[in-house]
C-alpha positions as CSV (number, residue, x, y, z in Angstrom):
1,X,-2.4,24.7,40.9
2,X,-6.1,25.8,39.5
3,X,-8.6,26.0,42.5
4,X,-12.0,26.3,40.0
5,X,-13.3,24.1,37.7
6,X,-13.1,26.3,34.9
7,X,-9.7,26.7,35.5
8,X,-9.1,22.8,36.0
9,X,-10.9,22.5,32.5
10,X,-9.0,25.3,31.0
11,X,-5.9,23.1,31.7
12,X,-7.1,20.5,30.0
13,X,-8.2,22.3,26.8
14,X,-4.9,23.6,26.8
15,X,-3.2,20.6,26.9
16,X,-5.6,19.0,24.2
17,X,-5.1,22.0,22.0
18,X,-0.8,22.0,22.2
19,X,-0.4,18.6,21.4
20,X,-3.0,19.6,18.3
21,X,-1.1,22.5,17.3
22,X,2.3,20.7,17.6
23,X,1.4,18.0,15.4
24,X,0.7,20.8,12.6
25,X,4.0,22.7,13.2
26,X,6.2,19.7,13.4
27,X,4.7,18.8,9.9
28,X,5.5,22.1,8.3
29,X,8.8,22.2,10.2
30,X,9.9,18.5,8.6
31,X,8.4,19.4,4.7
32,X,10.7,22.8,5.1
33,X,13.6,20.9,6.0
34,X,12.8,18.5,3.5
35,X,12.8,20.8,0.5
36,X,15.8,22.9,1.8
37,X,17.6,19.7,1.8
38,X,16.7,18.7,-1.7
39,X,17.4,22.5,-2.6
40,X,21.0,22.2,-1.2
41,X,21.6,18.9,-3.1
42,X,20.8,20.4,-6.2
43,X,17.6,18.4,-6.6
44,X,14.9,20.9,-7.8
45,X,12.7,18.3,-9.1
46,X,12.0,16.5,-5.8
47,X,11.6,19.8,-3.9
48,X,9.0,20.6,-6.3
49,X,7.3,17.3,-5.6
50,X,7.0,18.3,-2.0
51,X,5.9,21.5,-2.6
52,X,1.9,20.7,-2.7
53,X,2.2,19.0,0.4
54,X,3.7,21.6,2.4
55,X,1.0,24.2,0.7
56,X,-1.7,22.0,2.2
57,X,0.4,21.8,5.6
58,X,0.6,25.6,5.7
59,X,-2.8,26.3,4.4
60,X,-4.7,23.8,7.0
61,X,-2.2,25.5,9.8
62,X,-3.7,28.7,8.8
63,X,-7.4,27.4,8.6
64,X,-7.4,25.9,12.1
65,X,-5.7,29.1,13.3
66,X,-2.3,27.4,14.1
67,X,-0.4,29.9,12.3
68,X,-1.7,33.2,10.9
69,X,-2.6,33.6,7.0
70,X,-0.2,36.0,6.4
71,X,2.8,33.7,8.3
72,X,1.4,30.9,5.8
73,X,1.7,33.2,2.6
74,X,5.4,34.1,3.6
75,X,6.5,31.0,4.4
76,X,5.2,29.5,1.0
77,X,6.6,32.6,-1.0
78,X,9.8,32.4,0.3
79,X,10.1,28.8,0.0
80,X,8.8,28.9,-4.1
81,X,11.4,32.0,-4.1
82,X,14.2,29.6,-3.1
83,X,13.3,26.8,-5.3
84,X,12.8,29.0,-8.5
85,X,16.3,31.1,-7.6
86,X,18.3,27.9,-7.5
87,X,16.7,26.5,-10.8
């Protein structure tokens, strides 16, 4: 357990930040699953409609530091390539 006042505050901050970060990560994960599901079903149009939402979520997460910019770019590139390949 933390002893100093600053260590106690750091724990409170970590809990808050973790909750906020998990919201971003969950949103990204859910959208990716949805796109992959539509691609597996052969519904490219629906997958392409979700793509802007996924891009926005990835860019926002990278902007606030939940994931790195290159990670966001890599995920966008791979999902776009997957959609284009199936067309």
